[in-house]
N, C-alpha and C positions, 0 to 999 in steps of 0.2 A: 943241499939236496934236501926237499920235501919229502917227507913219510906219508904215504897214502894207505888207504884200504885196510888189510889185514896188519900190515905193519905198524899202523897207530895202536891196535889192540896189543900185538906183541910188546910194543916200546913203552905204552902209556898204562897198560892194563884192561881189565874187563869191566865194563861198567853194569849193573844189574845183580841181581841174585842167579839167574841162570844163563847161561853161555850158547846152548844148544837145544834142540828138540829131536826126537828121532820117534817115528812111530814104528811099533813093535811088530817085527814078521811074525808070521804063523810059524808055531812050533816054540822054540825054547831061544831065548835070547840071554847070554850071561853079560853081567856088566862087571867085568874082571879085566885085568891087562890094559889093553888099548883102549877097550870100551869101558874104562872104569870111570866115575862120577855121577852115576845117577843119584840124583838128588831129591827127585819129585816125581809124581806120575797124574795124569789126566786121562780119566776113563770117557771115553763116547759113548761106547756100547761094551760090555763086560765080556758077552761070549764065552763064559766059562773061564776066562783068563784066572790065572794064581802068582801072586806077587810074593817072591820069595825076600826076606828082609835080610841083611847083612851080618846080623847077631844072630840069626836065627827065627823061626818062626816065618807062617805063611798068611796071608790074607788073600782072600778070595776077592776079585773083582766086582762080583755082584753085591758085595757089602758096602760097595763106595757109591756114593752120588755122581752122576755124568755132571761132566763139566767143572768140579772142582779140583783145585791142587793140591794133592796130598803130600806132605815133605817126607818122604821116606828114603832111608838109604837102602836102596836096591841091590841085591847081587844076582838076581835072575827072574824074568818074567816068563812063564810058559802060556801060551794062548792058542786060540783056536783061530781059523779063517773068519770067523765071524765078529771075532773080536776087534776094536778100536781103541788102543791103547798109546798114549803118547807118554814118552820119558823124557824129561827135562835134565840137562845135565849142569852141573856147577863145574868151574876151573879149579883144577888142582890135582 
């Protein structure tokens, strides 16, 4: 039986550095538990968003350049409806 689709990734492993992306919802999104794996962020519009790093500290998204991939280990992101932030996840 041939293995196709998701099973290829399950059986052979993931290619590339990031395996999924998620646009951050308004409010607070925690990257722990089933949401674990946030390894990078791309800011389109900062809208006052604040990124919390896994080992402590915060970075205001207004200090980041739009369209650049920033490799941060994130624990949570607090944002407002005017922000457009993408979190990239790694396998693990």
